C-alpha positions, 0 to 999 in steps of 0.5 A, a space after each residue: 595324463 587324461 583330460 577326461 573328467 570322472 563322471 561323478 554320478 557313476 562314482 556315486 552309483 558305484 558306492 550306492 550299489 555297495 550299501 547292503 540291504 537293510 542299511 542306509 547312508 547319507 548324501 554327505 557321507 558318500 560325498 566325503 568318501 568320494 572327495 566330491 568338492 560339491 558335496 552332498 548336493 552333488 550326491 543328491 543330484 545323482 540320486 534324483 537321476 538314479 530313479 530310472 536305474 534299477 541297479 542303484 538302490 537310491 532308497 538307501 540314501 537319506 539325509 544326515 539325520 536319517 530323514 527321507 528327504 529324497 522321497 519326493 523323487 520316487 513315484 509314488 513318494 511313499 515308494 522310498 519308505 516301502 522299499 526300506 521297510 521291505 528290507 526290514 528298516 523301520 521308518 516313523 514320520 519319514 525318519 529311519 528308526 535306529 539310524 545310528 545302528 543301521 548307518 553304513 559308512 563306506 570309509 569303514 566298510 570299503 576302505 579308502 
């Protein structure tokens, strides 16, 4: 049995890379899917660290209400919204319009 701990950020990034263009998910949903004990906060830390990784679409991860709470970590902060809008997602007042319709659940899409 290996004593090596999994790299949670890498696990989060693997899930985030699966989110299709024009769809969004939440920090908590990813945490639940991965069984992360530290929950949504750990996913948030991973997303904050992902902004230098071009293959991790961190802009597709929002809070459970569809709010762009991570926008402050983008340069400039309007970049998160611009990236979403370039994929056809409508954002009004920092919130995803039709969040329920655009919501992507890894448990349903990827299985357990």
